[in-house]
VEXTIRO-692555 format. One record per residue (C-alpha): x, y, z; residue in one letter; residue number from 1. Coordinates in nm, 2 decimals. Layout:
! VEXTIRO-692555
NODE      u      v      w r   k
NODE      X      Y      Z A NUM
...
END
This chain:
! VEXTIRO-692555
NODE      u      v      w r   k
NODE  20.70   7.07  15.48 M   1
NODE  20.61   6.91  15.15 S   2
NODE  20.31   7.14  15.10 N   3
NODE  20.50   7.46  15.16 V   4
NODE  20.77   7.34  14.92 Y   5
NODE  20.50   7.25  14.66 K   6
NODE  20.35   7.60  14.67 Y   7
NODE  20.68   7.77  14.67 L   8
NODE  20.77   7.58  14.35 R   9
NODE  20.44   7.69  14.20 K  10
NODE  20.52   8.05  14.28 S  11
NODE  20.81   8.02  14.02 F  12
NODE  20.61   7.85  13.75 S  13
NODE  20.26   8.00  13.77 G  14
NODE  20.11   8.24  13.53 E  15
NODE  20.28   8.58  13.51 E  16
NODE  20.05   8.87  13.62 K  17
NODE  20.06   9.23  13.73 E  18
NODE  19.96   9.28  14.09 E  19
NODE  19.69   9.53  13.99 K  20
NODE  19.54   9.26  13.76 D  21
NODE  19.53   9.01  14.04 H  22
NODE  19.34   9.27  14.25 D  23
NODE  19.09   9.33  13.97 M  24
NODE  19.03   8.96  13.93 D  25
NODE  18.96   8.92  14.31 V  26
NODE  18.72   9.22  14.29 L  27
NODE  18.54   9.11  13.98 K  28
NODE  18.51   8.73  14.05 I  29
NODE  18.41   8.78  14.42 S  30
NODE  18.13   9.01  14.30 H  31
NODE  18.01   8.76  14.04 E  32
NODE  18.02   8.48  14.30 L  33
NODE  17.82   8.68  14.55 A  34
NODE  17.55   8.74  14.29 E  35
NODE  17.56   8.37  14.17 Y  36
NODE  17.53   8.23  14.52 Y  37
NODE  17.28   8.50  14.62 Q  38
NODE  17.49   8.63  14.91 I  39
NODE  17.33   8.95  15.02 V  40
NODE  17.40   9.18  15.32 H  41
NODE  17.08   9.29  15.48 D  42
NODE  17.16   9.63  15.63 E  43
NODE  16.95   9.55  15.94 D  44
NODE  17.15   9.23  16.01 V  45
NODE  17.47   9.21  16.21 F  46
NODE  17.47   8.84  16.30 V  47
NODE  17.33   8.63  16.01 P  48
NODE  17.10   8.35  16.10 H  49
NODE  17.08   8.20  15.74 D  50
NODE  17.32   7.92  15.77 V  51
NODE  17.26   7.82  15.41 N  52
NODE  17.40   8.16  15.31 M  53
NODE  17.70   8.10  15.53 A  54
NODE  17.76   7.77  15.35 D  55
NODE  17.73   7.95  15.02 A  56
NODE  18.00   8.19  15.13 V  57
NODE  18.23   7.89  15.19 F  58
NODE  18.15   7.75  14.84 S  59
NODE  18.21   8.09  14.68 A  60
NODE  18.55   8.12  14.87 A  61
NODE  18.66   7.78  14.72 I  62
NODE  18.56   7.89  14.37 E  63
NODE  18.74   8.23  14.42 L  64
NODE  19.06   8.05  14.52 L  65
NODE  19.05   7.80  14.23 T  66
NODE  18.96   8.08  13.98 S  67
NODE  19.21   8.35  14.09 V  68
NODE  19.48   8.16  14.28 G  69
NODE  19.73   8.32  14.52 I  70
NODE  19.95   8.59  14.40 Y  71
NODE  20.32   8.59  14.49 C  72
NODE  20.45   8.94  14.50 K  73
NODE  20.82   8.84  14.48 D  74
NODE  20.78   8.64  14.16 T  75
NODE  20.50   8.82  13.99 G  76
NODE  20.32   8.49  13.93 R  77
NODE  20.00   8.33  14.04 T  78
NODE  20.01   8.01  14.25 I  79
NODE  19.73   7.79  14.11 P  80
NODE  19.50   7.60  14.36 V  81
NODE  19.27   7.31  14.27 N  82
NODE  18.96   7.16  14.44 H  83
NODE  19.14   6.84  14.53 E  84
NODE  19.41   7.02  14.72 E  85
NODE  19.15   7.22  14.91 I  86
NODE  18.94   6.92  15.00 L  87
NODE  19.25   6.73  15.12 R  88
NODE  19.35   7.02  15.34 A  89
NODE  19.00   7.05  15.48 L  90
NODE  19.00   6.68  15.58 A  91
NODE  19.32   6.71  15.78 T  92
NODE  19.26   6.75  16.16 P  93
NODE  19.43   7.05  16.32 N  94
NODE  19.47   7.03  16.70 N  95
NODE  19.63   7.31  16.88 L  96
NODE  19.77   7.34  17.23 E  97
NODE  19.93   7.67  17.35 I  98
NODE  20.12   7.79  17.66 G  99
NODE  20.34   7.61  17.90 R 100
NODE  20.34   7.49  18.26 F 101
NODE  20.02   7.58  18.45 K 102
NODE  19.91   7.81  18.16 E 103
NODE  19.90   7.53  17.90 R 104
NODE  19.56   7.51  17.73 I 105
NODE  19.39   7.33  17.44 K 106
NODE  19.23   7.55  17.18 V 107
NODE  18.89   7.38  17.14 V 108
NODE  18.73   7.37  16.79 N 109
NODE  18.42   7.58  16.83 R 110
NODE  18.09   7.57  16.64 M 111
NODE  17.82   7.83  16.61 M 112
NODE  17.64   7.88  16.95 M 113
NODE  17.91   7.67  17.12 D 114
NODE  17.89   7.65  17.50 C 115
NODE  18.27   7.65  17.52 Q 116
NODE  18.42   8.00  17.56 P 117
NODE  18.67   8.13  17.31 P 118
NODE  19.03   8.18  17.41 V 119
NODE  19.10   8.54  17.51 I 120
NODE  19.43   8.70  17.40 I 121
NODE  19.51   9.04  17.54 G 122
NODE  19.77   9.30  17.46 G 123
NODE  19.82   9.57  17.20 P 124
NODE  19.82   9.32  16.91 M 125
NODE  20.04   9.53  16.69 G 126
NODE  19.91   9.87  16.80 G 127
NODE  20.17  10.14  16.89 K 128
NODE  20.32  10.13  17.23 V 129
NODE  20.58  10.37  17.37 S 130
NODE  20.91  10.25  17.50 E 131
NODE  20.84  10.40  17.84 K 132
NODE  20.51  10.20  17.89 N 133
NODE  20.59   9.89  17.69 Y 134
NODE  20.64   9.66  17.99 L 135
NODE  20.36   9.79  18.20 N 136
NODE  20.11   9.78  17.91 V 137
NODE  20.18   9.41  17.87 H 138
NODE  20.17   9.34  18.24 I 139
NODE  19.82   9.50  18.27 S 140
NODE  19.69   9.22  18.04 S 141
NODE  19.90   8.94  18.19 A 142
NODE  19.76   9.00  18.54 I 143
NODE  19.40   8.95  18.42 E 144
NODE  19.30   8.59  18.50 P 145
NODE  19.06   8.57  18.20 I 146
NODE  19.35   8.65  17.96 V 147
NODE  19.51   8.34  17.82 Q 148
NODE  19.78   8.50  17.60 G 149
NODE  19.96   8.83  17.53 I 150
NODE  19.99   8.97  17.18 Y 151
NODE  20.28   9.21  17.15 A 152
NODE  20.26   9.58  17.06 G 153
NODE  20.46   9.77  16.81 D 154
NODE  20.76   9.91  16.99 M 155
NODE  20.82  10.27  16.89 Q 156
NODE  21.18  10.30  16.99 S 157
NODE  21.48  10.17  17.18 I 158
NODE  21.65  10.42  17.41 R 159
NODE  21.47  10.69  17.23 G 160
NODE  21.59  10.59  16.89 V 161
NODE  21.35  10.47  16.62 T 162
NODE  21.48  10.16  16.45 M 163
NODE  21.52  10.15  16.07 R 164
NODE  21.27   9.91  15.91 S 165
NODE  21.39   9.64  15.68 Q 166
NODE  21.74   9.66  15.83 S 167
NODE  21.94   9.45  16.09 P 168
NODE  21.83   9.70  16.35 E 169
NODE  21.50   9.52  16.35 E 170
NODE  21.67   9.23  16.52 M 171
NODE  21.74   9.44  16.82 F 172
NODE  21.37   9.55  16.83 V 173
NODE  21.25   9.19  16.81 A 174
NODE  21.48   9.09  17.10 L 175
NODE  21.36   9.38  17.32 E 176
NODE  21.00   9.32  17.24 E 177
NODE  21.02   8.95  17.32 A 178
NODE  21.21   9.00  17.64 R 179
NODE  20.96   9.26  17.77 F 180
NODE  20.67   9.02  17.68 Q 181
NODE  20.83   8.73  17.87 R 182
NODE  20.92   8.95  18.16 L 183
NODE  20.56   9.07  18.18 A 184
NODE  20.44   8.71  18.23 T 185
NODE  20.70   8.65  18.50 K 186
NODE  20.61   8.96  18.69 I 187
NODE  20.24   8.86  18.67 A 188
NODE  20.35   8.51  18.80 E 189
NODE  20.22   8.35  18.48 R 190
NODE  20.54   8.26  18.31 E 191
NODE  20.39   7.99  18.09 G 192
NODE  20.14   8.24  17.94 L 193
NODE  20.13   8.22  17.56 T 194
NODE  20.31   8.50  17.37 L 195
NODE  20.20   8.61  17.03 L 196
NODE  20.43   8.80  16.79 G 197
NODE  20.68   8.95  16.73 P 198
NODE  20.50   9.23  16.55 V 199
NODE  20.76   9.52  16.52 T 200
NODE  21.01   9.35  16.28 P 201
NODE  20.93   9.29  15.92 G 202
NODE  21.22   9.07  15.83 I 203
NODE  21.23   8.70  15.88 S 204
NODE  21.57   8.70  16.03 Q 205
NODE  21.44   8.90  16.33 A 206
NODE  21.15   8.66  16.37 N 207
NODE  21.38   8.36  16.37 M 208
NODE  21.62   8.52  16.62 L 209
NODE  21.36   8.53  16.90 V 210
NODE  21.24   8.17  16.85 S 211
NODE  21.38   8.00  17.16 S 212
NODE  21.26   7.85  17.49 N 213
NODE  21.35   8.17  17.67 E 214
NODE  21.16   8.40  17.44 L 215
NODE  20.90   8.26  17.19 Y 216
NODE  20.89   7.88  17.26 S 217
NODE  20.74   7.61  17.04 K 218
NODE  20.42   7.64  17.25 N 219
NODE  20.38   8.02  17.19 D 220
NODE  20.23   8.15  16.87 I 221
NODE  20.46   8.31  16.63 Q 222
NODE  20.33   8.54  16.36 K 223
NODE  20.35   8.51  15.98 V 224
NODE  20.20   8.81  15.81 K 225
NODE  20.06   8.79  15.45 H 226
NODE  20.07   9.09  15.22 P 227
NODE  19.73   9.19  15.10 G 228
NODE  19.43   9.01  14.96 D 229
NODE  19.50   8.65  14.86 M 230
NODE  19.87   8.72  14.83 K 231
NODE  20.20   8.58  14.96 T 232
NODE  20.57   8.66  14.94 D 233
NODE  20.91   8.52  15.02 F 234
NODE  20.89   8.65  15.38 E 235
NODE  20.59   8.43  15.43 V 236
NODE  20.78   8.13  15.29 F 237
NODE  21.09   8.20  15.49 Y 238
NODE  20.90   8.21  15.82 N 239
NODE  20.67   7.92  15.75 S 240
NODE  20.96   7.69  15.65 I 241
NODE  21.15   7.79  15.96 F 242
NODE  20.86   7.74  16.20 H 243
NODE  20.76   7.40  16.05 Q 244
NODE  21.12   7.27  16.07 E 245
NODE  21.14   7.37  16.44 H 246
NODE  20.79   7.25  16.53 G 247
NODE  20.67   7.59  16.63 N 248
NODE  20.31   7.70  16.66 N 249
NODE  20.25   7.99  16.42 Y 250
NODE  19.96   8.19  16.29 L 251
NODE  19.89   8.34  15.95 S 252
NODE  19.77   8.69  15.97 S 253
NODE  19.59   8.90  15.71 Q 254
NODE  19.41   9.23  15.71 Y 255
NODE  19.15   9.26  15.43 P 256
NODE  19.06   9.62  15.35 L 257
NODE  18.70   9.70  15.27 L 258
NODE  18.71   9.98  15.02 G 259
NODE  19.06   9.88  14.90 G 260
NODE  19.16   9.78  14.55 E 261
NODE  19.01   9.43  14.55 S 262
NODE  18.72   9.45  14.81 I 263
NODE  18.43   9.70  14.76 K 264
NODE  18.14   9.53  14.93 T 265
NODE  18.06   9.34  15.26 A 266
NODE  17.97   9.04  15.05 E 267
NODE  18.30   9.04  14.87 G 268
NODE  18.49   9.08  15.20 L 269
NODE  18.31   8.78  15.35 A 270
NODE  18.42   8.56  15.05 I 271
NODE  18.78   8.69  15.06 V 272
NODE  18.80   8.64  15.44 D 273
NODE  18.71   8.27  15.40 V 274
NODE  18.93   8.23  15.10 A 275
NODE  19.23   8.36  15.30 E 276
NODE  19.15   8.12  15.58 T 277
NODE  19.17   7.83  15.34 I 278
NODE  19.49   7.98  15.19 Q 279
NODE  19.64   7.98  15.54 S 280
NODE  19.58   7.60  15.57 R 281
NODE  19.71   7.54  15.22 L 282
NODE  20.01   7.76  15.16 V 283
NODE  20.17   7.81  15.50 T 284
NODE  20.03   7.51  15.69 S 285
NODE  19.98   7.75  15.98 A 286
NODE  19.83   7.63  16.31 N 287
NODE  19.56   7.90  16.30 L 288
NODE  19.45   8.20  16.10 H 289
NODE  19.39   8.55  16.23 A 290
NODE  19.18   8.80  16.04 S 291
NODE  19.19   9.17  16.09 G 292
NODE  18.95   9.31  15.84 A 293
NODE  18.91   9.69  15.86 I 294
NODE  18.70   9.95  15.69 D 295
NODE  18.89  10.21  15.48 K 296
NODE  18.65  10.48  15.59 D 297
NODE  18.72  10.43  15.96 T 298
NODE  19.04  10.22  15.97 N 299
NODE  18.87  10.01  16.23 A 300
NODE  18.69   9.67  16.26 S 301
NODE  18.37   9.80  16.44 S 302
NODE  18.17   9.93  16.14 S 303
NODE  17.84   9.76  16.04 K 304
NODE  17.98   9.60  15.72 D 305
NODE  18.29   9.46  15.88 I 306
NODE  18.09   9.31  16.17 I 307
NODE  17.84   9.14  15.93 W 308
NODE  18.12   9.01  15.70 A 309
NODE  18.33   8.88  15.99 S 310
NODE  18.03   8.70  16.14 N 311
NODE  17.91   8.53  15.83 I 312
NODE  18.27   8.42  15.74 S 313
NODE  18.31   8.28  16.09 S 314
NODE  17.98   8.09  16.05 L 315
NODE  18.11   7.96  15.71 A 316
NODE  18.44   7.84  15.86 I 317
NODE  18.30   7.69  16.18 S 318
NODE  18.05   7.49  15.98 R 319
NODE  18.28   7.37  15.70 N 320
NODE  18.64   7.33  15.82 M 321
NODE  18.84   7.24  16.13 N 322
NODE  19.09   7.52  16.15 H 323
NODE  19.12   7.75  16.45 P 324
NODE  19.05   8.12  16.36 T 325
NODE  19.11   8.44  16.56 A 326
NODE  18.98   8.79  16.51 R 327
NODE  19.15   9.12  16.58 Y 328
NODE  18.94   9.40  16.75 H 329
NODE  19.06   9.73  16.61 W 330
NODE  18.84   9.99  16.78 N 331
NODE  18.81  10.36  16.68 I 332
NODE  18.75  10.51  17.03 A 333
NODE  19.03  10.54  17.28 G 334
NODE  19.05  10.36  17.62 C 335
NODE  18.84  10.47  17.92 C 336
NODE  18.54  10.56  17.70 T 337
NODE  18.20  10.41  17.68 D 338
NODE  18.23  10.38  17.30 M 339
NODE  18.54  10.16  17.33 M 340
NODE  18.35   9.92  17.55 F 341
NODE  18.05   9.93  17.32 Y 342
NODE  18.26   9.86  17.01 E 343
NODE  18.42   9.56  17.19 T 344
NODE  18.08   9.42  17.30 A 345
NODE  17.93   9.45  16.94 A 346
NODE  18.23   9.25  16.80 Q 347
NODE  18.28   9.00  17.08 A 348
NODE  17.92   8.88  17.09 I 349
NODE  17.92   8.80  16.71 G 350
NODE  18.26   8.64  16.72 D 351
NODE  18.16   8.42  17.02 T 352
NODE  17.82   8.31  16.89 V 353
NODE  17.94   8.25  16.54 C 354
NODE  18.22   8.02  16.64 G 355
NODE  18.55   8.20  16.65 R 356
NODE  18.81   8.01  16.86 E 357
NODE  19.02   8.31  16.97 I 358
NODE  18.94   8.68  17.03 L 359
NODE  19.24   8.92  17.02 I 360
NODE  19.27   9.27  17.17 G 361
NODE  19.11   9.51  17.18 P 362
NODE  19.32   9.81  17.09 V 363
NODE  19.18  10.16  17.08 G 364
NODE  19.25  10.46  16.86 G 365
NODE  19.28  10.22  16.56 R 366
NODE  19.61  10.11  16.70 G 367
NODE  19.77  10.43  16.57 T 368
NODE  19.78  10.61  16.90 K 369
NODE  20.05  10.50  17.14 A 370
NODE  19.95  10.31  17.46 D 371
NODE  19.58  10.27  17.39 H 372
NODE  19.58   9.91  17.52 S 373
NODE  19.48   9.82  17.87 C 374
NODE  19.43   9.49  18.05 G 375
NODE  19.08   9.60  18.17 L 376
NODE  18.97   9.62  17.80 E 377
NODE  19.07   9.26  17.75 S 378
NODE  18.90   9.16  18.07 R 379
NODE  18.58   9.32  17.94 F 380
NODE  18.61   9.13  17.61 M 381
NODE  18.64   8.80  17.80 G 382
NODE  18.35   8.89  18.03 D 383
NODE  18.13   8.96  17.73 I 384
NODE  18.23   8.64  17.55 S 385
NODE  18.12   8.44  17.85 R 386
NODE  17.79   8.63  17.91 L 387
NODE  17.67   8.55  17.55 C 388
NODE  17.75   8.17  17.54 L 389
NODE  17.38   8.07  17.57 K 390
NODE  17.26   8.31  17.30 M 391
NODE  17.12   8.19  16.97 D 392
NODE  17.20   8.38  16.65 L 393
NODE  16.88   8.59  16.66 A 394
NODE  16.94   8.70  17.02 E 395
NODE  17.30   8.78  16.94 A 396
NODE  17.19   8.99  16.64 N 397
NODE  16.95   9.19  16.86 D 398
NODE  17.23   9.26  17.12 M 399
NODE  17.49   9.36  16.86 V 400
NODE  17.23   9.59  16.69 S 401
NODE  17.16   9.75  17.03 M 402
NODE  17.53   9.81  17.11 F 403
NODE  17.61   9.93  16.76 Y 404
NODE  17.33  10.19  16.79 G 405
NODE  17.51  10.33  17.10 K 406
NODE  17.81  10.44  16.89 Y 407
NODE  17.70  10.45  16.53 E 408
NODE  17.66  10.82  16.52 D 409
NODE  18.01  10.87  16.67 R 410
NODE  18.21  10.67  16.41 L 411
NODE  18.32  10.98  16.23 A 412
NODE  18.41  11.16  16.54 D 413
NODE  18.50  10.91  16.81 A 414
NODE  18.63  11.01  17.15 P 415
NODE  19.00  11.01  17.18 E 416
NODE  19.00  10.86  17.53 G 417
NODE  19.30  10.82  17.75 Q 418
NODE  19.63  10.64  17.72 G 419
NODE  19.77  10.38  17.96 F 420
NODE  19.93  10.63  18.20 E 421
NODE  19.59  10.81  18.24 E 422
NODE  19.40  10.49  18.29 C 423
NODE  19.62  10.30  18.54 Y 424
NODE  19.78  10.37  18.88 I 425
NODE  20.12  10.22  18.87 V 426
NODE  20.28  10.20  19.21 D 427
NODE  20.54   9.96  19.08 S 428
NODE  20.58   9.69  18.81 K 429
NODE  20.43   9.45  19.07 Y 430
NODE  20.14   9.68  19.18 D 431
NODE  19.92   9.84  18.92 M 432
NODE  19.54   9.88  18.89 R 433
NODE  19.29  10.07  18.68 P 434
NODE  19.19  10.42  18.82 K 435
NODE  18.86  10.45  19.00 D 436
NODE  18.71  10.65  18.71 E 437
NODE  18.80  10.37  18.47 Y 438
NODE  18.66  10.09  18.70 M 439
NODE  18.34  10.29  18.75 E 440
NODE  18.28  10.31  18.37 L 441
NODE  18.36   9.94  18.33 Y 442
NODE  18.12   9.85  18.61 S 443
NODE  17.85  10.08  18.46 K 444
NODE  17.87   9.92  18.12 I 445
NODE  17.88   9.56  18.26 I 446
NODE  17.57   9.64  18.47 A 447
NODE  17.40   9.78  18.16 E 448
NODE  17.47   9.46  17.97 I 449
NODE  17.35   9.24  18.26 D 450
NODE  17.01   9.42  18.24 E 451
NODE  16.98   9.32  17.88 C 452
NODE  17.01   8.95  17.93 Y 453
END
C-alpha cells in the first residue's frame, strides 16, 4: 500500500503539464530512443529473433519512464519516476495463483520458447454482448476444458434499457454482469473458474460493489483500466487502494493506440508497451498487466505492426522482469470465418513463443459488433498455443508470416461473420454446441495447421 500512497502523493506535487504536452513528449522521446538504441522494425519480420534488440527495447522503456513520467489526468501533473524505484520494483518477486476449488492454478512465469503453455482466458473481454445472449456467450467459453478463466463482455442493456454511464446505474450493470459470469461457471460445472472484470462499469464504486466471495473473489482477477499512454487517474488509485486493502488479485489494463497522439511507429509502440508494463508494477502494484494495443487504421490487434511490436515487447519483458503479462486478441473478422481463425493463429503463436503468460479472447468484429465471441474461438487459441510450444523464434516467424499472408489483403474489407446465435445450437443453458458448419471450418483450419508443423 505504501507504493500506491507514494505515487498518489506525487500526483499532487509533480510538474504541471497539459495532457497534449505529455502526449508530445511520449511521441518525441520514444522516437529518439528508438533511434539511439537502433530499434528497427524490419517489415518482413513478425517474431523478432534479435534478443539484443528486445533488451534494448526494455532499456529504452526505462529511459522513457524516467524522462517523461506518468501523467495524472485528474491533477494535471506528472508523477516522476527514477531508476532506483524501477530497479527495486523489478527485483520484487510476483507470484500469482488464480481460481478456486478444482480450478485453482498457478500462473507460471514464462520465458521465450518456454515449454509451459500460457493460461487461456476465454470470453468477450470487453466486447459488446447483448442482454439476450449474455449468459450463453459466457457459458460457451466456460464449457471448454482448455479455457482457464472467463473475461466478461460489455453488457448492452438490462431489461432492454441502456444504463447511463458514470452514474449509479452502473452499479446495477456490474451486479448483473458478475452474476451472469458466476452463473455461467456453475452451469458449466466449473464454479471455481477464474472471473475477469467487471468491464461495463466505469466508476470505482461499481467495481468495489461486486468484490465478494459470491461474485469476484480474492482469487479472481479484477480489472483496473488506465487512461491512455503512460497515464493514470483517480479511478485507478481508488480501485488499486481498494483491491490491495482487501487482498484481491487485480490486473492493470492499457490499450496503446498505434497512430494516436503519442504513438506513430511500431518501434514507439514497443517501447511504450514495455514502459506501461513497468508502470503497472510501480504505480498500481497490480498482480499482472494486460496490453491491448490496436492499430488506428483497423481498430484491431492483428495488423503487421501491432504483431511485431507486441512480440518484441513480450520478449523484452520475459527476459528482463518477473511480472505476468497478458494480451488481448482484438480481431477484425467476425466469428465462423477462416480469417478470424487466421488472425488468432498469427497472434497466439507469437504470444506463446515470445513468453506471454496469459492469452485473452479472442473477440471478433473489433469487439464493436454484439455477440462476436464464442467458446470455440477460445478453444482454437488454446490449441494453437500448445501446438507451437516446441517452436523457436525463427520457426514461429515463418508460421506467423504464412498465416498473416492468408488475411493481409482482407484487412480493409474483413468478412462480417456470424454472431453467437448463428454459430451455436442452444437446446438449453445446459446443452449447447457449435453448429456443424462452424465445427467443419474449425477442423479444416486445424488440419491445415497440422500439415505445416
